[in-house]
N, C-alpha and C positions, 0 to 999 in steps of 0.2 A: 021523624024524630021530634019529640016534644021538647019544650024548654026545660022541663024538669029532668029530663034524662041526662045524666052526666056524660060529658064528652068522652072521658076515659072511664071505662067500667072498673069495677073493683078488681083488685089483683086476685089472681087465682093461684092455686097451688101449682108447684112446678110441673107436676105431671099433666096439668091441664092447661099449659100456656099455649093458647091457640088464638088465631085471629081469623074470623070468618071472611070470606071473600068480599062481601059488600063493604065491611068495615075497612079492610086493607085498601081498597080502591079509593075510598073516601078520604083516608088519611093522606095518601100520595097526592090526591087532587088538592087538598087543602094546604099541605105544607110546601110542596115543590112547585105548584102552579098557581099559587097565590089566589085561592078561592076567596069568596066573600068573607070567609071566616078569618082570613089572614090578611093583614093590611101592610105587609112589607113593601109592596109596590108603591105605596104612597110616601115612603121615606126616601130622602135624597142620598145617593151614593157618592163619595169623594173619588174622583178620577184624576186628580192633579189640578194644577193651575190651568185655567182656560187660555187658549191662544186667540188673540184678536185676528180679525180678517187681514189687517195690514201686515202683521207679523207673519202670518201664514204665507201671504204672497211673496214677502221678502225672502223668506226661507226657501220658497220654491224657486225663485229667480236665482238665488245663490247656488242651489243644488244644480239648476240647469246650466249655469255658467261653468261650474266645476266639471260636470260631466262633459260639456262641450269641449272644454280645454283638454281634458284627458283623451277624448275621442279624436280631436284635432291633432294633438301631439302624436298619438299612435299612428294616425294617417300620415303625418309628416315623416315620421321615422320609417314607416313601411314603404312609402312611395318615393319621397324626395331623397332621403338619406339611405335608401336601400343599397345603392352602389357602394357607399362608404362602408357600411356594415358588412356587406358581402365581401368587400376587399379585405377588411379586417379578419373576417372568418377565413378567407383564402390564405391570408398571411400566416394564420395559425397552422394551416394545413400544408402550405407550400413554402419552399425555401428556394431563393435564387442565388446563384453563384456566378461570378463573371467568367467569361471565356475571353482570354486575353488575345488580342490580335498580334500579328507579327509586325514589328516596327519596320518602317521602310528602309531599304538598303541604300547606302550612299556609295556612289562610285566616282572615280575620277573621270577625266574627259576621255580616257582610252578604255574605260570599262573596268579598271581594276577596283576591287572592293575595298573601301575604306572603313565601312561600318556595316556589320551584319548582326545576327542574333544566334545565341545558343540557349538551350533550355536550362532552367534551374527550378528547384523545388523550394516552396515556402509554406509556412503554416500561418493562418490567420484565425482570429477569434472574433465572434460576434456575441457580446455579453448577454443580449436578451434571449439568446437560444440556450444558455446554460441551464442545467436543472436547478431546482430549489435545493437549499442546504439539506432538507430532509430527504431528498431523493439521491443523495450521494455526491453532492458537488465537490466536497473535499477529496473524495476518492478519485474523481475524474481529474481534478486539477493535479493531484499527485501523480497520476498515471501519465498525463501529458508532460509534466515536468521531467519525469524519469525518461520518457522516450526521447525528449529533446535535449537531455543533458543539462537542464536548467534547474534552478531552485524554485520552490513555490513562491518565494518573495519576488522573483523575476516576473511572474505572471500576475501578481497582485494588482498593479495599477490598472491593467486592462479588465481583469475580473471584477474589480470594484467600481468600474465606471458607472456614472449616474446620468440621469436625464437623457437627452437625445443621443449622447455618446454611446449608450447601450445598443443603439440600432446600427452602429457603424462598425465595419470590419477593421480590425487593428492587426497589423503585422507583428507577430511575436517571434518568428524564426525565419531566417532567409538563408539561401544557398546551402540547403541541407544535403548531405551526401546521399547517394543513391540507396545504399543499404539501409540507412536510417529512414529515408523516405518510404521505403517499402514496408518497414515495420510499422510506421505510423499509418500507412494506408490500410493495413490489416486491422488495426485497432479503431480506425476512424468511424466506422458505422456505429460504434458504441460510445462515441465521444461527442454528443450533441454540443453545438456551439463552436466547434473547431473545424477547420477546413484545410485540406491539403491541396495546394494549387501548383500546377505546372505552368510557368510563365516564361516568356523569352527574356533573356538577359543580353544587354548590349555588349558587343565585342568590336574592338578596333584592331583588325589583324595587322595593320602596317604601322601603328603608332609606336610600338615598342622599338621597331627599327628606325622609324622617322618620327621622333617625338614632337617635332615642330608641327606635325599635322594636328596635334591635340588642341592647339589654340584655335585652329580653323573648325574642326569637327565639334569641339566641346565634349560634353558627356551627359549621361542621363543619371539622375539620382532620385531619391525618395522625395515625394512632394512635401513641401513645408506647410505649416498651418496657414500662413498667409496665402500661399499659392492655392491651397485647397479651397479657402473661402472665396477666392475670385474665380475658381474653375469648377466648383462642384456642380453648377448648373449645366456644365458641358459634359457631365458624366464621369468626372474624376472621383476617386475614392481615397480615403485616408491611406490605404495600402498601395496607392498608385505611384507611378514614377513619371518624371517629367524632364524635358530637356533643360539643363541648367545654364549652359554657355554655348557659344559658337553656333554652328549650323543646327545642332540639336535643339537649341532654344528658339532660334529665329524661324525655323520651319517645323516647329512642334506640331502644329495642326495637320500639316501634310504628312508628316512622318508617323504620327501616332496611330492612325487608323481609328476604327470604331469598336468598342468593347461589345462582345456578345453576351448572352445570358443562358445559363443552363438551369432549368427548374426541376426540383425533386419534391416528392411528397413525403412528409414526416408524420410520425405519430405524436401523441400527446406529450411525449418526453423528448421530442426533437430528434428522434432517431430516424434515419432515412429508410423509407419503405419502398420507394420505387421512383422511376424516371417519369417526369411529367411533360417534358418538352425542351426545346433548345432554339435560341435565336443565334445564328452563327455570327462570329466576329468578322469584321471587314479589315483586312490587312492595310497597313499604312502604305503611302505612295513612295515608290523608289525615286531617288533624286540623283542626278548626275551633276557633279561640280565642274567648274572650269579648270580646276587644278590638274596639273600633270604630275602624277606621283613620282615619275622618274626625274623630272626637272626639280621637283621639291626636294628629293633626296640629294641631288647634285648641289642645289643652292644651300641646303643646310650644311653639307660637308664643306663647301667653299667658305661659308661664313665661319665655321668652326676653325678651319685652317687660318683664316684671316685674323680671328680673335686670338688664336694661339701665337701667331707671329707678332701681333701687337701687344700681347700679354694683357688682354682684357677679358672680362667675363660676360659682357652683355653686348648684344647687337641685334640688328634686324635687316631683313631683305624683303623687298617687294618686286615681283616680276609680273608685268601685265601686258596685254595687247592694247596698243594705243588706238587701234581702229574701232574697238567695240567695248573696251573696259574689262574684258575677261581677265581675271587674276590667274596667272599660270603657276605661280608659287608665292608663298608668303611664309617667311621664317622669322620667328622670335626666339632668341636664345638668352638664357637657358629656357628649356621647355620641360615638360613632364609627360608621363604616360597616362592618357585618359582611361586606360583599362583599370587602373588602380581606383578610379572613382565610380566606375560603372556599378550601379546598384547600391552604392555605399562604400565609404573608404575607411580603412582602419585608422584608429586614433594615432598610432605610431607614425604611419605614412603621412597623415595630414599634418601632424605637428612638425615633422621634419621639413615638409614643404613650406609651411607658414613661417618657420624660423629661418629659412634660407634668405639671407640679405639680398640675394640677386633676384628674388621674386619670380620663380619659374612659372607661376600661374599668370603672370602679367604679359598680355599680348602687345609687345612693344611696337609691332608693325602698324597698329592702328590705335592703340591706347596711349602709347608714350608720346609726350610732347617735348620738343627740343628746339633750341635755336637753330634756324635753318642754315646758318653760314652762307657761303657764297652761292649755294644752289638757287637761292631766290633771285639772284641777279638776272636770270633769264626772264622772269616775270616783270621785274622792274624795267628791263630793256624794252619789252613790248609796250609797257605803259608810257615810257618816255617817247618812243617812236609814234605811238598813237596820239599823244598829246602835243606832238611836234615840238617838244622840248629839245630834241635832237633829230637830225636826219641821219641816214646811213653813212654819210660822208663826214659828219661832224667829228672833229678831233679835239682832244683835251690833253694838255701836257701833264704827264705824271713825273714828279720829281722826288717821290718818296713819301708824300703825305701832304696834308693841309694843316695850316696853323690858323686858329681863330682865337685871338686874344692870347690868353695864357695856355690854351688847350691845343694839343697837337694830335691829329688823327692820322696814324701812319698807314703806309702801304706795306704789303708783306715783303716787298723787295727794296732793300736799301738803295737809295738813289733813283728809284722809280723805273718806269718803262718808256719814258719819252712820250712822243705824240702817239696817241692811240684813238681809234674809233670804236664804235660799239662792237664790231666783230672781234677785233684784237683784244679789246678790254674783256670780252667774254672768254676768249681763248686763254688769256693769261690771268684772268680773274683780278683785274687791276682795281684796287679799292678806290684810288683817287678819282678815277673816272666816275664811279658810282656815288661817291660822296658828292661830287659836283652835280651830277644828273639828279640825284635825289634831293639834296638840300640847297643846291646853288652855292656859288662862291664868287665873291667880288661882284663883277657885273653880270655874271652868268646866272640866269634865273632857272632854278631847278623845279622839279615836280612839286616840292613842298609836302608837308606832312599829310595834308588832307587828300590830295590826289594820289600820293604814294600809298596810303592805307586803302584808298578806294580801289586801286588796281590790284592790290594784294587780295582784297575781298572778292573782286571780280573773278579771280582765278581760284576761288573757293577757300581761301585761308580764313581762319576765324569761324568756320562752320564745318559741320560734318559733311563728308563726301557723299553720304547716302549708302554707305557700305551695308550689306545685308547680314551682318552679324552684330551682336550687342557690344556695348562698352566702347564705342568709338569716341575718341576725343575730338573736340572741335578745334583744339589749338587756341591761339590768341593773337589778335592784331591790335597793337596799341594805337591810340589816337590822342590828340590834344584834349578832346572832350573827356576821355577816360581819366587823363591826368587831373583835369580840373575837378572832377568828382571826388578825387582823393586830396583836393586842396594842394596840388603840386603844379609846378610850371613845366611847360614843354619847351625845351631849348633846341637850338639848331644841332647841338651834339646828339640829341635824341633822334633827329631826322637822319643824321649821318649814320648812326648805328643801325637804324632801320633799313637804310639803303644798302647795307652789306649783310643783312640777315642776322644782326646782333641785337642787343638790348632786350626789350621785353617781348619780341616776336617769338612765338612758339608754333611749331608745325609737327605733324606726324610723318613718319616715312610714307604712309599711304597718301597723304596730301602731296608730298614731294613727287612721288611717282605719278600722281594724277596730273599735276600741272606740267610735268615733263611730257606726259602723253599728249596733253593739249597743245604743247608746242610741236611735238613730233607730227601730229596729224594735221597741222596747218591752222590750228586755232579753234577747233570744235570741242564743245563741252563733252566731258567723259564722266561716267559714273562707274567706279570700280565695283565688281560684284563677283561672288563665288558661285552663284546659281543663275543661269540664264532665265530671263523673263522679258515680256514685252517692255517693261519699264526700265530694265537694266541694259540699255544699249547706248551707243554713241548717238547723240541727238544732232539735229541740224542747227542747233543754237550756236551761233558764232560769237566767240569771246572777243576776237580782234581780227583785223583785216589780214588776209592770207599773205599779202606782200610784206607787211610789217613782221609777221611771224617768221617769214622765210629768212629775213635778215638775221634773226636770232638763231634760227636753225643753222645758218651758215657759220655763225660765231661758235656754236657748239661743235660743228664739224671741224673748224679751225683748231679747236681745243685738242682734238685727237691728232690732227695732221702735224701740228707744231707746238701746241700749247701744253697746258697742265695735265691733259688726259692722253698724251702721246704714247703712253705705255700700251694703248689699245690699237695703235696704228698697224701692227703686224698681223692682225686677224684677217682671215680670208674673206671678209665682208666689210662694208663701210659702217663706221660707228660715229656717232656724235655724242659728246658728253660734257659734263660740268662737275668740277670738284667743289668741295666745301670744307671749311675748317671752322668750327663754331666754338667760341669761348663761352663758357657758362659759369665758371667760378675761377677766381684768381688763383686759388690754391689747388686746382684740379686740372688735369690735362684736357685738351680740347676734344670735342667730338669730331670724328672723321666721317665725311659724307662723300658719296659719288653717285651721280645719276646720269643715265645715258640711254640712247635708243639706237636701234639697228633694224634692218639696213637703212642707211641714211636716205636713199632715194625713195623707198617705199617701206616705212617702218612697220615691223611686225612685233617688236618686243621692246619693252622699257625695263631697265634694271635700276633699282635704287638701293643703295647700301648705306647703312649707318653702323658705325662702331662707337659705342659709348666710351668716351675718354680714350679714343683710339689714336689721337694725335693728328697728323696731316692727312687729309683725304687723298691727296695724290700719292702718298706713300703706303697707307694701309688699306684704304677702301677700294682703290682701283684694282688691285690683284683679285679681290673677291668678285668684282664685276666681270673681270676677264674670264675667270673660271666658269662663271655662270653662262656667259655668252658662248664659250666654247662648248659647254654641255648642251646648250640649246641648239647650236649649229650641228653638233653630232647627232642629236635626236632627230633633227629636221631632215638630215641627209642619210639616215641609215636605211 
């Protein structure tokens, strides 16, 4: 092609618009492939702002770190956290329900059942398993309320639970009648979140007949929030029950057993689709008490008769074996029926019990603290003999009391008892003898407050006996140091009062029975108990020398043969005893005490009786002791 030849030829008419092949190839070459005729390749094209090498490397490192983090996180979740996510997935698919164990049976020493179990139905709710509102939650709640005879408002607190509470089972209905339970069981597969349980309920078959057993056995009730927080790691649930008082509380771990688990498979709506497995429950351990139910019945009746005769409403009895500390009977009156509390108590019953001024829930036998009266003279006598303040033959003249300055400390008998030694002083409960032995008089040097309180404490007063039920009182032993802490003085009159079991001294009937047992067995330490264990036996620990204790034993025996306990002299076995009359308020009658043991030669039983405001121990308390001893002898020889 020459320079003169135009690049584009003259246009032609429409019917002759053709491009010959050479010309067509040349045009494509020149326009699209930048031939020498087209210089577009020499013109710069704008592709955006240019990246520097440093920025490029930085961006690459950042991208590498991000991708590494994502890959690492994915690996962590899939490897290390895989069990957790698998567990969560399983939790969405599987549901676990408790399988309740049988609570251990409690029997008396002869095998009679004191506490066992019966079945009952209850409904629980786990809020997290409820359907969404859009899936018919309101209809389900309404259906459950109708079946249980409740209102929707009754279920609202549990349904609307938030946080971790949504994962916990809540008891919403208990003790459901059988017919109602069967109707709920039919509907339960279509009510996700709700569960019908069959669990044991505690029953006390003898407590209605012998209410005083209730203080010993205690009862089982719904676990409180505080109890749940301290016990949840041990497998307790909000819907669980726990021993509240007595043996049920002290031996909760042994009696409870281990809860099992039943696993079911559910669909996306929480409806049960099949059975996935079961871990069986382990029943609680059976326990045998040292209590003799027949003797308990007789002791309760004897105390009731004695209270009726004395026209009083409150009293206590403790019967134990002085050789090993086994409690054969323990009565606190008034009492209650622990069946009313099992699994929950009605507000009407509870209010009536709480408003009773005689406090039927109060276990007077070990929780009540009272002035000991003259029963403590047996302890003081041992202390005086051991400290050589007196000898067995030491005599003191009783003329009706002691006068110190303007104060007069009377004996109970006008004119006194004449010359008495420790045995006759115990037999007749001569106050003058113990005033002198305890606090001294004129030239006679007594024990004094410090040694006096020391010997009281040595026999266990002022501290708990170690009884294996809760709420035991320690009582109280006053000392000069205690008075000084209160910015008060200790006078000789305080020592005199302490020497006869008056003043600020407080003891429980269980403590009186215990120190009586320690005198009866010759001076060996005793730990009273309701359940036998290696720790709950008479020890070899000696409190006082056997020969000194024997003098006191003889004085208690003299009390039966000719002294203040002689009403027991006609029994077909030998008895040794000590009466007590304790003043506690100037405007109220005295408390009546009596404590004794038998047979004298080889003691097998200690009986301690307290009648609150019962008057003279020799008048009102001894008849109770006598009836109990007769019942024991009859039981022993039948």
